C-alpha positions, 0 to 999 in steps of 0.5 A: 908920881911913880908907882914905886913911891906908892908902893913905898908908902904902902910898905911903910904903912904895913911896917907901921901896922906891924910895929903897932902890933908888936908893942915896941915903942922904938920900932913904932917911932921908926915906922912912923917916921918912915910913913912920914917920909914916904908921905912927903915923897908922895906929896912932892910927886903929886904936883903932876897929874895922877894917872889912873893906875896911881890914883887907884893905888892910892885909893886902895891904900885908904883902908890900910891908912884908916886901920892904922889910924884906928890902931894908933888911936887905940894904942894912945887910949890904952897909954892914957888909961895906964897913965891915969891908973898909975896916977890914981894908984900912986907909985907904990902900985906901979909895979903891979899895974905894969906887971900884967 
């Protein structure tokens, strides 16, 4: 597996982290797709033995992957809470709920 593939994966996760912070759903989806494609590329190249540098680069990605996972879970929880609030209050108060 080439070092470039790991760097592309790292960049994809960084882009996803920024997209999650920005709150733009289209950008989040696009960044998520980029992460998926980068992961597939890394998996495809993982059939060969990993050299020490590549293994270390992948291990160094773990904190970023975990932080991204937590960020996604928090965003999903926020969306669920907003939907629940909307369902409880009804459509009449939707504008006040989302105007914040």
